[in-house]
N, C-alpha and C positions, 0 to 999 in steps of 0.2 A: 082681213085688214089684219092678220099678223107677220113679225118682221121673226126670222126661225136661222139662227147665223152661230155658223161650231170652225171650231180656230183646231180642229184634228182628226179631221177625214174619218168618219168612222159611223157607222149605222147610216140612219135612213133623220132625215128633216119628219117623215111623212111614211108610218108604213100600217096598210091593211091585209090585216093577220086574220086566219077561220070564222069565214064567210060575211064580209063586211056587205051592206048595202042600205041605199040609198044613201050616200054620203054627196058634199056639194063645198072641195074647196075653191074657195074664192080670193082673190090678188090678195095671195101672201110669197112674199120674199121668202126664199129658198136657197143655202148656201153655203158652201163648207163640208159637208157630211162626204159620205159615201156613195150616197145614193138621197135626189132629191125628194123624192116618192116612190114608193116600195108597194103595186097590187102586190103581196106576195100570194102565198100558195091557203095552203088547211092542211091539220092535223088528218085522220079516220075521221066520215066525218056522222057531226048526228044525225036525232031523226032531223028529217027537215030539211040540212043542209045541201048545197050544192056544191059543196066545196072552192067555192064562187065566190070574188066580188063582182056585186050587180048594182048597176045603174048606179056608176061614178062622173063625176064632172070637174075636172080641175078644167078653170078658166083665171084668164085676165093677170097670171100668177106669174112670177118672175123665177127662174129657176134656173143656178148659176153657179158658177167655182163647184160643183159637186167631181167628185174622183174617178166616180168609176161610168155612174149614170145619170142625169135628168130625170128620168122615166123611166121604171123598170116594173114590166110587169104585164099583166093581161087585168080583163074584165070582160062581162056581157052586158052589152048597151047602156055603151059608156062617150064615156069628151071629153075631150084634148084638144080646147079653143080658145085664145084668143092671148094663148101666153108665148112668153119671151121666154128662148130658151141658148145660152148661151157658154160657153168655155166647159162643158159635160166630159165628162172620164179621160182626161188628160192624162192616168195614171200610165197608161200606154200604149201600142197601137192596137189597132184590128177590132179586141173585144170589148170595146169602151167607144161607149154613145152619148151624143144626146138624148135624143128619144130609142128605149131597147124594147118594144110591147113584148113579151114571149111566152112560153103559155107556163103559170108557177105550178102547178100539179104537171110533171113526166108522167101520162098514164094517154097510150093511147086512148081511150075512149071519153076522156077528156077535154071538152072543143071550148071557142067562147064563136063568141056570135056580137056581131050590131057594136064595133068601133068602128069610129069617129076622130079620125086632125083634123082639127079644122082651124083656118088664119090663126097661123102660127110665125112665129120670128123662132129660128135653128139655126143657129150660129155659129163657128168655128167649133166643130166637134173633134173630139178626138186626138188637142194638138199638143205635139209631143217635140218641144226642140224649136216648138214655134211653128210649127208646120202641122197639116191636118193627115191621121193616118189612119184614118177609119170612119164610117158611116158615121150615117149622121140621125138618120131614122131607119133604123132596122124591125125588120118581126120577121119571128119564128111562131111554129106553132098546128096549129085547126085549128082553121078562124073560117071565119063566114060573114062574107057585107064588110065586109072594110072596105073606108070612106077618108082618102086620103084628101082632100081640099081645099085651096086657097091660100099655103103657106109656101112660103120666102126661104131659101135656106141657100143662107148665104158662108161662103169663108174667102178669103185675100187672094189676089191675083197674086199666082209663080208660090202658093204658100198653099198646095195639097199635093201630094204622095198618089204612087197607087192604090193604094188601099183607101182614099178619100172618095167613097160617095155618096151617095146624096141621098136614097131611098131603094132600099132595097128589100123586097117580100120574098123567100124563096129559106130553103131547107137548112138550122143550123142546131140543131139536136137531134138525140137519138131517137127521135121520135119519125111513125113515119109521119112526114107532115102535108097538108093542104093549104093551100087556100082559093075558095069556093066565093066567086061574086066581089071581085075586084075592084073599085074606079080612084085613080090615080088620077087628078082633075081639076087642068089651074094653079099649076104649083108653076112657082118660080129658081131655078134653080142656078149658084151662082161658082163658079169655079174652084169645083170639084174638079178630081187628078181622075182615078178611075174607068167609074159609070157615073151619067146622069138619073138614070132610073131603072129598073129593073126587079124582073121578078122569074121564081121556078114554081114547077108542081104548081100553079094560076089554073083559073078557069073560071069562065064567062069573066074576062074580065075586059074593063074601060081604058086608056088611059090614052086621054084626048086635056088640050089643049093647054098644057105644056112650054113652057119660056128653063128652055135650056143655054148659060150665056159662061163659057170658056176666053176667057181674057186672058190668058197663057201659052193657050192652043197646048194643052198639055196632056185631054182628053181622051179617053178612048172608047169608049160607047156612051156617045148618047142617052143612049134606049135599049134596052137589049133582053130579051125570052128568047129559053132561059137566058139567066145571067147565073146560072149557076148548073152546076148535075144535080138531077131531080128525081125524086122519089117517085112511088108506086106510078103518083098520078103526075101523070106529064101535059106540058099546059096543052087547051083548045082555046077555041073558041075567044080567043085576043082580036082585039082591039084598036087598033096604036091609027089614030088622027088628029088633026089639024094644032101637029106640033111644029116650032117655032123654034 
């Protein structure tokens, strides 16, 4: 039940650092920062620390008009659900997003698991000069059991460039990345430009019951696997069905 607004586009609305566990963020409005919610990493771990943020929930909140990212970072056993993300990542094209799940610790031994992104409205990503020029929901890192379910990603007709993607789960940092146990289900993606749904270096994947709408006839690929050059793990055991 908080409203947190900045007029300086600096820092984060809420930042988790050095192994934050068991936190619920609910019914919070965050606007005008560099990053809305930042699930960051940790210094060298002390005894009994795994350097990770565990059991984090962000729900029923509004994350809007943040310059770099709406959500940034990663966690274990966490849920992002029933939120409204809009107009985040407007600093510039490609690198900024509404939701950017990424490894907060750049180490090959640091892995994350059991992340659910569910039932969110995700709208107007990376708008530069009024045009979407970056992916709305991006995931990088070494992640197992990621679920992206029942979300609606919305762009305006004719306002999407080639770099305006919907959901992209793929390598994008210096690690040897992989995504095992990936579910992308019952999402609606409207009026993105280059790609609706894609993954790379992904294994044991289910992509089903998604709806992709392209009113301006500009999309290049509705679904692509792999959608980018892959790391050591090559995509396998991928099921795509019941798409519309």
